[in-house]
KOLPA-106242 format. One record per residue (C-alpha): x, z negated, y negated; residue number from 0; residue in three letters. Coordinates in steps of 0.05 Angstrom, whole numbers, plus 32768, in hexadecimal, padded with zeros to 4 digits. Example, Ala and Ser with C-alpha at 12.3 -4.5 7.8 and 13.67 -1.06 7.14 Angstrom:
BEGIN
> 80F6  7F64  805A  0  ALA
> 8111  7F71  8015  1  SER
***
This chain:
BEGIN
> 7FFA  7FFD  8008  0  MET
> 8018  8014  7FBA  1  LYS
> 8020  7FD4  7F81  2  GLU
> 8004  7FDA  7F41  3  GLN
> 8023  7FD3  7F0E  4  SER
> 8018  7FC2  7EBF  5  ASN
> 803F  7FF5  7EAB  6  THR
> 800F  803C  7E9A  7  PRO
> 800E  806C  7ED2  8  GLU
> 8031  80BC  7EC0  9  GLU
> 8006  80E3  7E9A  10  GLY
> 7FDA  809F  7E80  11  LEU
> 7FDC  8084  7E3A  12  VAL
> 7FDB  8034  7E28  13  ASP
> 7FA4  8029  7E07  14  LEU
> 7FC6  7FEE  7DE5  15  ASN
> 8003  8019  7DD4  16  GLN
> 7FD5  8046  7D9D  17  CYS
> 7FE1  8042  7D61  18  PRO
> 7F98  8017  7D43  19  LYS
> 7F6E  8045  7D10  20  PRO
> 7F82  8028  7CCC  21  THR
> 7F4A  8011  7C9C  22  MET
> 7F65  805B  7C66  23  LYS
> 7F43  807E  7CA9  24  LYS
> 7F0D  8056  7CB2  25  HIS
> 7EEC  806B  7C67  26  TRP
> 7F04  80B3  7C72  27  ILE
> 7ED3  80BD  7CBA  28  ILE
> 7E96  8096  7C94  29  ALA
> 7EA2  80CA  7C5F  30  LEU
> 7E9F  80FF  7C7D  31  ILE
> 7E62  80DF  7CA8  32  ILE
> 7E36  80D1  7C6B  33  VAL
> 7E54  8116  7C51  34  GLY
> 7E38  8139  7C96  35  LEU
> 7DF9  811A  7C93  36  GLY
> 7DE8  8119  7C46  37  ALA
> 7DF8  8179  7C53  38  ALA
> 7DCE  8173  7C91  39  GLY
> 7D88  814D  7C68  40  SER
> 7D9F  8176  7C2A  41  ALA
> 7D92  81BA  7C5D  42  ALA
> 7D56  8197  7C77  43  LEU
> 7D46  8187  7C26  44  TRP
> 7D4A  81D3  7C1C  45  MET
> 7D2A  81F1  7C51  46  CYS
> 7CE4  81DC  7C44  47  GLN
> 7CB2  81FC  7C27  48  PRO
> 7CAA  81FA  7BD6  49  ALA
> 7C68  81EA  7BC3  50  PRO
> 7C41  8233  7BB5  51  CYS
> 7C32  8237  7B66  52  ALA
> 7BEE  8253  7B83  53  SER
> 7BDF  8219  7BAB  54  ASP
> 7BE1  81E9  7B6D  55  TRP
> 7BBD  821D  7B40  56  PHE
> 7B8B  822A  7B73  57  ALA
> 7B83  81D6  7B77  58  ARG
> 7B7C  81D4  7B2D  59  GLU
> 7B4C  820D  7B22  60  LEU
> 7B17  8205  7B64  61  GLN
> 7B2A  8245  7B79  62  LEU
> 7B00  825F  7BB5  63  THR
> 7B1E  8286  7BF1  64  PRO
> 7B10  82C9  7BCB  65  THR
> 7B30  82B9  7B8B  66  GLN
> 7B71  82A0  7BAE  67  GLN
> 7B70  82E2  7BD9  68  THR
> 7B6A  82FF  7B90  69  GLN
> 7B9F  82DB  7B72  70  LEU
> 7BD5  82EC  7BAF  71  ALA
> 7BC0  8332  7BA2  72  SER
> 7BD1  8337  7B58  73  LEU
> 7C0E  830A  7B5A  74  ASP
> 7C26  8337  7B8A  75  LYS
> 7C1E  837A  7B63  76  GLU
> 7C40  8350  7B2A  77  PHE
> 7C7B  8339  7B4B  78  SER
> 7C90  837D  7B5C  79  SER
> 7C7B  8392  7B16  80  LYS
> 7CA8  8358  7B01  81  CYS
> 7CE4  836A  7B2B  82  ASP
> 7CF0  83AC  7B14  83  SER
> 7CF5  8394  7ACA  84  TYR
> 7D24  835C  7ACF  85  CYS
> 7D50  8382  7AFC  86  ALA
> 7D44  83B1  7AC7  87  ASP
> 7D54  8377  7A94  88  LEU
> 7D8D  8362  7AC0  89  CYS
> 7DC4  83A9  7AB7  90  ALA
> 7DAC  83AB  7A79  91  ALA
> 7DC8  835F  7A69  92  ARG
> 7E0C  8371  7A9E  93  ALA
> 7E11  83B7  7A75  94  ALA
> 7E11  838F  7A37  95  LEU
> 7E36  8353  7A48  96  GLY
> 7E6F  839B  7A66  97  GLU
> 7E68  83B6  7A25  98  GLU
> 7E7A  836E  79F3  99  LEU
> 7EB6  836A  7A17  100  GLN
> 7ECA  83BB  79FC  101  ARG
> 7EAC  83B2  79C4  102  ALA
> 7EBA  838B  7978  103  ASN
> 7E78  838E  7959  104  SER
> 7E2D  83A2  7960  105  ILE
> 7E3A  83F1  7970  106  THR
> 7E12  8422  7983  107  PRO
> 7E15  8411  79D3  108  LYS
> 7E08  83CD  79BD  109  VAL
> 7DC9  83E6  79A0  110  GLU
> 7DB4  8411  79D7  111  GLU
> 7DC0  83CB  7A09  112  LEU
> 7D94  83AC  79D8  113  LEU
> 7D5F  83D8  79D7  114  ASP
> 7D52  83D4  7A20  115  LYS
> 7D4F  8386  7A27  116  MET
> 7D21  8382  79EB  117  ARG
> 7CF7  83C1  7A19  118  ALA
> 7D03  839A  7A60  119  ALA
> 7CE7  8354  7A37  120  GLN
> 7CB3  8375  7A16  121  ALA
> 7C9B  839D  7A52  122  ALA
> 7C95  8350  7A7C  123  SER
> 7C76  8334  7A4D  124  GLU
> 7C3F  8372  7A47  125  ARG
> 7C37  836C  7A90  126  GLU
> 7C36  831A  7A8A  127  THR
> 7BF0  8313  7A5F  128  VAL
> 7BD5  8357  7A88  129  ARG
> 7BE5  8329  7AD0  130  HIS
> 7BC5  82E2  7AA6  131  LEU
> 7B8C  8315  7A8A  132  PHE
> 7B81  8333  7AD0  133  CYS
> 7B80  82E3  7AF1  134  ILE
> 7B4D  82D6  7AB3  135  LYS
> 7B1A  830C  7AD3  136  SER
> 7B21  82F8  7B17  137  ILE
> 7B02  82A9  7AFD  138  LEU
> 7ABF  828A  7AEA  139  THR
> 7ABF  827A  7A95  140  PRO
> 7AD0  8229  7AA3  141  GLU
> 7B0C  824B  7AD7  142  GLN
> 7B22  8275  7A9A  143  GLN
> 7B1F  8234  7A73  144  ARG
> 7B3F  8201  7A9A  145  ARG
> 7B70  823B  7A95  146  TYR
> 7B89  8255  7A59  147  ILE
> 7B83  8209  7A4C  148  GLY
> 7BBB  81FF  7A82  149  LEU
> 7BEB  823E  7A69  150  ILE
> 7BCD  8246  7A1E  151  ALA
> 7C15  8209  7A10  152  GLY
> 7C42  823B  7A33  153  LYS
> 7C52  8277  7A0E  154  PHE
> 7C7D  8250  79D8  155  CYS
> 7CBC  8236  7A02  156  ALA
> 7CE9  8219  79C0  157  CYS
> 7CD7  81D9  79B3  158  PRO
> 7CEC  81E2  7967  159  LYS
> 7CAE  8218  7966  160  CYS
> 7C80  81F6  7939  161  PRO
> 7C46  8219  7977  162  HIS
> 7C71  81EB  79B2  163  HIS
> 7C54  819F  79B1  164  PRO
> 7C9B  8190  79B6  165  ALA
> 7CA6  81B4  7969  166  GLY
> 7C5D  8198  7950  167  ARG
> 7C6D  8153  7911  168  PRO
***
């Protein structure tokens, strides 16, 4: 029979001889675990569907299912048109950014790009107002009053404007 010895056999590690983890290593491991947990929580939170604005709108105005269907159709059409105006505006702004690097003052090219930006913004505003009237047309008179009350204060975003609630004395 083979005698047992107190020395480790070939290939085995004596755990008593391993260095003990330092406090610094414990903190690093703890931070990594906390970081991974936070990242996982953030990823799960970001994957949650956002509440739909039309759901809020439907509740606020007490829309019927038929009105909700009509609104969804209007919104789809509106989004498509606005995406086009947004693309035009972004293209003009990007070109203006490039032109500003070359120019030292307002040049005819800068004016041309500003005109393209103005046209895209005006078309977008016009389409927005048209969309508001389309929405209003599917509402009852009481819903229309409530709707206009909800959106009327949203037209001016400048807090210094006298028409904005924050800009009034």
